[in-house]
FIDRENDO-105644 format. One record per residue: residue in one letter; x, y, z of N, C-alpha, C in turn. Coordinates in Angstrom, 3 decimals, m for minus. Example, Ala and Ser with C-alpha at 12.3 -4.5 7.8 and 13.67 -1.06 7.14 Angstrom:
# residues 2
+------+----------+----------+----------+----------+----------+----------+----------+----------+----------+
! rest !      n.x !      n.y !      n.z !     ca.x !     ca.y !     ca.z !      c.x !      c.y !      c.z !
+------+----------+----------+----------+----------+----------+----------+----------+----------+----------+
!    A !   13.190 !   m5.690 !    7.800 !   12.300 !   m4.500 !    7.800 !   13.200 !   m3.300 !    7.800 !
!    S !   12.850 !   m2.250 !    7.080 !   13.670 !   m1.060 !    7.140 !   12.900 !    0.030 !    7.870 !
+------+----------+----------+----------+----------+----------+----------+----------+----------+----------+
This chain:
# residues 80
+------+----------+----------+----------+----------+----------+----------+----------+----------+----------+
! rest !      n.x !      n.y !      n.z !     ca.x !     ca.y !     ca.z !      c.x !      c.y !      c.z !
+------+----------+----------+----------+----------+----------+----------+----------+----------+----------+
!    M !    0.161 !    5.993 !   m6.789 !   m1.088 !    5.527 !   m7.330 !   m2.173 !    6.563 !   m7.029 !
!    R !   m3.041 !    6.791 !   m7.984 !   m4.142 !    7.745 !   m7.813 !   m5.077 !    7.297 !   m6.694 !
!    L !   m5.657 !    8.267 !   m6.015 !   m6.560 !    7.989 !   m4.906 !   m7.757 !    7.148 !   m5.341 !
!    D !   m8.396 !    7.520 !   m6.454 !   m9.575 !    6.771 !   m6.886 !   m9.239 !    5.319 !   m7.223 !
!    K !   m8.079 !    5.091 !   m7.806 !   m7.677 !    3.719 !   m8.125 !   m7.375 !    2.942 !   m6.853 !
!    F !   m6.687 !    3.561 !   m5.883 !   m6.389 !    2.872 !   m4.625 !   m7.678 !    2.457 !   m3.914 !
!    L !   m8.658 !    3.356 !   m3.875 !   m9.911 !    3.044 !   m3.181 !  m10.637 !    1.878 !   m3.843 !
!    K !  m10.550 !    1.777 !   m5.158 !  m11.170 !    0.654 !   m5.855 !  m10.395 !   m0.640 !   m5.624 !
!    V !   m9.067 !   m0.600 !   m5.771 !   m8.247 !   m1.795 !   m5.611 !   m8.341 !   m2.329 !   m4.174 !
!    S !   m8.375 !   m1.430 !   m3.206 !   m8.457 !   m1.845 !   m1.799 !   m9.878 !   m2.225 !   m1.404 !
!    R !  m10.825 !   m1.949 !   m2.281 !  m12.237 !   m2.238 !   m2.074 !  m12.864 !   m1.439 !   m0.926 !
!    L !  m12.300 !   m0.264 !   m0.647 !  m12.943 !    0.662 !    0.287 !  m14.154 !    1.304 !   m0.388 !
!    V !  m14.079 !    1.435 !   m1.727 !  m15.195 !    1.919 !   m2.550 !  m15.327 !    0.931 !   m3.701 !
!    K !  m16.565 !    0.573 !   m4.042 !  m16.764 !   m0.493 !   m5.033 !  m16.326 !   m0.143 !   m6.447 !
!    R !  m16.552 !    1.118 !   m6.853 !  m16.230 !    1.499 !   m8.228 !  m15.346 !    2.731 !   m8.254 !
!    R !  m14.465 !    2.769 !   m9.227 !  m13.542 !    3.904 !   m9.349 !  m14.289 !    5.198 !   m9.666 !
!    T !  m15.327 !    5.112 !  m10.466 !  m16.091 !    6.316 !  m10.791 !  m16.792 !    6.875 !   m9.561 !
!    V !  m17.250 !    5.993 !   m8.676 !  m17.884 !    6.442 !   m7.428 !  m16.837 !    7.114 !   m6.542 !
!    A !  m15.631 !    6.543 !   m6.473 !  m14.547 !    7.133 !   m5.690 !  m14.192 !    8.518 !   m6.235 !
!    K !  m14.181 !    8.659 !   m7.552 !  m13.877 !    9.960 !   m8.172 !  m14.946 !   10.984 !   m7.827 !
!    E !  m16.207 !   10.588 !   m7.908 !  m17.301 !   11.500 !   m7.574 !  m17.243 !   11.930 !   m6.110 !
!    M !  m16.941 !   10.984 !   m5.218 !  m16.850 !   11.306 !   m3.783 !  m15.728 !   12.311 !   m3.533 !
!    A !  m14.595 !   12.109 !   m4.179 !  m13.457 !   13.021 !   m4.003 !  m13.791 !   14.403 !   m4.565 !
!    D !  m14.441 !   14.444 !   m5.705 !  m14.799 !   15.726 !   m6.325 !  m15.811 !   16.512 !   m5.485 !
!    K !  m16.609 !   15.801 !   m4.679 !  m17.579 !   16.460 !   m3.803 !  m16.979 !   16.812 !   m2.440 !
!    G !  m15.701 !   16.500 !   m2.228 !  m15.030 !   16.861 !   m0.981 !  m15.313 !   15.919 !    0.171 !
!    R !  m15.721 !   14.684 !   m0.110 !  m16.045 !   13.733 !    0.947 !  m14.883 !   12.830 !    1.314 !
!    I !  m13.708 !   13.067 !    0.714 !  m12.523 !   12.271 !    1.032 !  m11.395 !   13.200 !    1.452 !
!    Q !  m10.763 !   12.868 !    2.578 !   m9.621 !   13.629 !    3.077 !   m8.430 !   12.698 !    3.213 !
!    V !   m7.248 !   13.228 !    2.973 !   m6.007 !   12.492 !    3.200 !   m5.154 !   13.343 !    4.123 !
!    N !   m4.771 !   12.780 !    5.246 !   m3.978 !   13.478 !    6.262 !   m4.627 !   14.806 !    6.664 !
!    G !   m5.956 !   14.802 !    6.769 !   m6.678 !   15.978 !    7.235 !   m6.984 !   17.033 !    6.191 !
!    K !   m6.623 !   16.792 !    4.930 !   m6.882 !   17.769 !    3.867 !   m7.799 !   17.157 !    2.818 !
!    V !   m8.758 !   17.952 !    2.346 !   m9.637 !   17.498 !    1.263 !   m8.794 !   17.406 !   m0.012 !
!    V !   m8.902 !   16.270 !   m0.698 !   m8.089 !   16.057 !   m1.903 !   m8.979 !   15.656 !   m3.076 !
!    K !   m8.413 !   15.766 !   m4.268 !   m9.099 !   15.345 !   m5.489 !   m8.742 !   13.896 !   m5.795 !
!    S !   m9.441 !   13.327 !   m6.755 !   m9.237 !   11.920 !   m7.100 !   m7.860 !   11.653 !   m7.706 !
!    S !   m7.197 !   12.681 !   m8.192 !   m5.877 !   12.510 !   m8.798 !   m4.749 !   12.546 !   m7.771 !
!    Y !   m5.073 !   12.720 !   m6.483 !   m4.049 !   12.762 !   m5.434 !   m3.210 !   11.492 !   m5.468 !
!    D !   m1.905 !   11.617 !   m5.306 !   m0.980 !   10.490 !   m5.335 !   m0.855 !    9.896 !   m3.932 !
!    V !   m1.481 !    8.736 !   m3.726 !   m1.483 !    8.072 !   m2.413 !   m0.103 !    7.504 !   m2.118 !
!    K !    0.336 !    7.676 !   m0.852 !    1.618 !    7.148 !   m0.402 !    1.392 !    6.260 !    0.810 !
!    I !    2.334 !    5.372 !    1.088 !    2.250 !    4.510 !    2.261 !    2.263 !    5.384 !    3.514 !
!    D !    1.461 !    5.017 !    4.498 !    1.264 !    5.706 !    5.778 !    0.321 !    6.898 !    5.691 !
!    D !   m0.268 !    7.185 !    4.535 !   m1.306 !    8.218 !    4.456 !   m2.531 !    7.744 !    5.235 !
!    I !   m3.227 !    8.680 !    5.872 !   m4.486 !    8.385 !    6.555 !   m5.616 !    8.926 !    5.679 !
!    I !   m6.479 !    8.025 !    5.211 !   m7.583 !    8.393 !    4.332 !   m8.877 !    8.373 !    5.144 !
!    E !   m9.638 !    9.470 !    5.066 !  m10.955 !    9.561 !    5.705 !  m12.002 !    9.640 !    4.614 !
!    I !  m12.967 !    8.709 !    4.663 !  m14.015 !    8.662 !    3.653 !  m15.352 !    8.887 !    4.345 !
!    G !  m16.106 !    9.870 !    3.872 !  m17.423 !   10.154 !    4.438 !  m18.518 !    9.449 !    3.675 !
!    Y !  m19.149 !    8.462 !    4.340 !  m20.304 !    7.752 !    3.778 !  m21.538 !    8.243 !    4.517 !
!    G !  m22.119 !    9.341 !    4.103 !  m23.289 !    9.882 !    4.794 !  m22.942 !   10.260 !    6.228 !
!    Q !  m23.543 !    9.584 !    7.199 !  m23.289 !    9.858 !    8.618 !  m22.039 !    9.150 !    9.134 !
!    R !  m21.546 !    8.135 !    8.419 !  m20.422 !    7.329 !    8.880 !  m19.128 !    7.788 !    8.233 !
!    I !  m18.047 !    7.807 !    9.025 !  m16.734 !    8.156 !    8.497 !  m15.798 !    6.963 !    8.717 !
!    V !  m15.136 !    6.552 !    7.651 !  m14.175 !    5.447 !    7.725 !  m12.779 !    6.029 !    7.601 !
!    K !  m11.897 !    5.672 !    8.548 !  m10.502 !    6.114 !    8.508 !   m9.621 !    4.894 !    8.289 !
!    A !   m8.703 !    4.997 !    7.337 !   m7.819 !    3.877 !    7.029 !   m6.403 !    4.385 !    6.776 !
!    R !   m5.409 !    3.636 !    7.274 !   m4.000 !    3.940 !    7.032 !   m3.516 !    3.044 !    5.895 !
!    V !   m2.859 !    3.642 !    4.908 !   m2.350 !    2.903 !    3.750 !   m1.110 !    2.111 !    4.170 !
!    L !   m1.151 !    0.787 !    3.948 !   m0.023 !   m0.076 !    4.303 !    0.781 !   m0.528 !    3.089 !
!    D !    0.117 !   m0.640 !    1.942 !    0.780 !   m1.155 !    0.744 !    0.065 !   m0.618 !   m0.491 !
!    L !    0.786 !   m0.538 !   m1.593 !    0.211 !   m0.097 !   m2.861 !    0.419 !   m1.198 !   m3.897 !
!    R !   m0.661 !   m1.649 !   m4.524 !   m0.580 !   m2.659 !   m5.577 !   m1.505 !   m2.259 !   m6.708 !
!    E !   m1.132 !   m2.603 !   m7.918 !   m1.956 !   m2.276 !   m9.086 !   m3.232 !   m3.111 !   m9.117 !
!    T !   m3.140 !   m4.377 !   m8.725 !   m4.308 !   m5.255 !   m8.679 !   m4.216 !   m6.099 !   m7.417 !
!    T !   m5.347 !   m6.609 !   m6.995 !   m5.362 !   m7.485 !   m5.828 !   m6.602 !   m8.358 !   m5.868 !
!    K !   m6.516 !   m9.507 !   m5.221 !   m7.670 !  m10.381 !   m5.107 !   m8.505 !   m9.931 !   m3.921 !
!    K !   m9.753 !  m10.301 !   m3.911 !  m10.663 !   m9.871 !   m2.858 !  m10.132 !  m10.225 !   m1.467 !
!    A !   m9.583 !  m11.413 !   m1.315 !   m9.081 !  m11.869 !   m0.017 !   m7.860 !  m11.064 !    0.450 !
!    E !   m7.107 !  m10.490 !   m0.496 !   m5.891 !   m9.750 !   m0.150 !   m6.127 !   m8.247 !   m0.025 !
!    A !   m7.321 !   m7.765 !   m0.323 !   m7.603 !   m6.327 !   m0.336 !   m7.387 !   m5.688 !    1.042 !
!    M !   m7.704 !   m6.405 !    2.104 !   m7.543 !   m5.861 !    3.466 !   m6.065 !   m5.676 !    3.837 !
!    D !   m5.157 !   m6.323 !    3.122 !   m3.722 !   m6.176 !    3.386 !   m3.200 !   m4.794 !    2.963 !
!    L !   m3.953 !   m4.062 !    2.165 !   m3.498 !   m2.766 !    1.664 !   m3.714 !   m1.643 !    2.668 !
!    Y !   m4.557 !   m1.857 !    3.677 !   m4.850 !   m0.804 !    4.645 !   m5.219 !   m1.405 !    5.997 !
!    E !   m5.204 !   m0.544 !    7.024 !   m5.732 !   m0.922 !    8.332 !   m6.679 !    0.169 !    8.781 !
!    L !   m7.768 !   m0.207 !    9.401 !   m8.734 !    0.784 !    9.885 !   m8.179 !    1.448 !   11.140 !
!    V !   m8.425 !    2.756 !   11.266 !   m7.902 !    3.549 !   12.374 !   m9.080 !    4.246 !   13.059 !
!    D !   m8.931 !    4.500 !   14.353 !   m9.986 !    5.240 !   15.069 !   m9.622 !    6.675 !   15.285 !
+------+----------+----------+----------+----------+----------+----------+----------+----------+----------+
C-alpha cells in the first residue's frame, strides 16, 4: 500500500493530499530514510512524521484498504 494512502487510512494524517505534500517535502521517513508518497509500506516498517517541532514515530502492524475510525489505531503502534 502506498505511504500516503496508509497515513490517511490509519488517520495519522487527515488527508491523503496532505500526506503526499509532507512526503514530497521530506518530512516523512520510513526506517530512517526519507521516502516519497509512492513508497510501498510493509508490516513492521517504522514511520517518522515531522509535524513542525513534534515527531511522531509509529510501527506498522496491519495494512487495510479501508477502516473505521475506531479501528484505525489497530493499524499501528506508537514508538519512542
